C-alpha angles and dihedrals in degrees: 000000000000125000089247090066096041135071139163111265100227127190093259092058103036114142113253096200129066111286107218120194111231091199088063100035095044100055090041094054092046091051092048093053095046090045091055090048094050092043088054093047096042095046102040093092098046095041093050093045099044102027106023091233114100096201101040096118092043089055093050093044090051088055090050090051091050091050090044090055090053088051089050089051088051090050094048094051101048115083111245089231086073091061090048094051093046096044095113091054089047086055092051092046090051092057094044091055092048090052096043093055088055092048113109110247094022104058117074119217124218124176093345097311126104100209104127141079117204112240106178107272096013142040112236117214102221095199092065096062093033093059091054092050093048094049089050090055090049089055091051094046089052089059100040096046099030098136094043092048094052099039108035126054090208090054089055092048094060096071088038089055090052091050091049091052090051090049091054091055090046092050090050090062081043107243106148093166094054093047090051095048092046094050092045092049093045096051090044091056091046089053091051086052090063104265111166116254094235092054092048090051095067100057090036092057093043092048095051091045090050092048091052092047091049092048096052096038094062120071091210094053093040088056090052090051093049089047089050093051093047115008092166092061088077106011093164098052127015094009095042098103097046096044090051091049092049089049092050091050093045092051090058095065113166106335103009134240093279136269112305093007098103114129098188092063093058105058111350119038112079115215091014095163095041123034095005103040089112089062090054089049091051091050094050098038103025126206091329090064092043092054091047098052093043088047092055090050090050093051093046095048092044092052093050090054088049091052089053091051093051090050090052091051088052092053096252100133099170093046089048095053091043093051088047091050089053092052096045094047094047092048092047096049093045090048091050095048096045089043090056092048090051096045094250095116135030115261109282106170094235120142125230106251117248091359112060124075111264137114098210096049092047097048095048094041096051091043091053091046087055088057090050088055088049092054090051091050094049092050092047094054095042094084091223102104139051108266132194116258091244091062093048090055093060 
């Protein structure tokens, strides 16, 4: 941006109203609208067949989006200093959630995994909120123990130990995908905080080795890996999901078969409105739709990292690490889900943020993005960074 369109936001000209970042809000709204359209399209067959109401899942998803926007409003109105001050309680709350979901009588099992807690009209996935709370504590720890973290290997291993303990509880559900994303995001934030590469290499190597060992030691996960490597070897059993997803993506070609015209969603593709909604979108909108959705995620993730960089330049360390954690987590989860749909990664059971059907994911994601908008606002009104002219006029 040229100097003619930029100026320092000094105290005499600080904006009094909330400064929203259009490069965050715009992609989020676009993904929400596209997601609602695709949830309606992908679920219309199964909801009509099983529930007698074609738009049952669309109606519920619309409610989740509305509640998620309320969560975003809460996130954008609460000063980020509050989250930093309460980080230890957020850590405690995260472990309480992960333990509660494993408690007999409280945890709800679906498809062999105990990841949900019943909350009246919906099942809440505890790991979604627990991951946010853990990463918020990681960001706070990186500020409070900065010297110890950068200098001493033992200091670095303290947050790594917390992450490992959380991973054990997540793997007990089991939720291999959530555990992987949590560890990867946590280590990335610690790297940004200045951890030495030689210190980082030890848990990284152990983590990769442990993940490989867990993958090959479980018959269930081993079958998934074999199906990923050669889904066509058993296209009607272990490779069924992946082969149907690839067929859907292949049918889309350049511009797709048209909205609502997907065949795979009707009889073949399991979890079409949740884990594999991206494949249905690719079938109906083709490569053009794929590029659009991926592009929106790239803009959103890149902007989150930019917000983190601006916060760092303004001297807001905690906010910088938290914004970076939001961007890294969002990018990793989107990459994993899209990679699974396209056959680049083994099946993980992770939703596509802002897009897939699911109340827990929608509430937590929008709430966290509200915090990201709050970080942008606090950085903008601080008077410590270069701000666009549009922000200064508010």
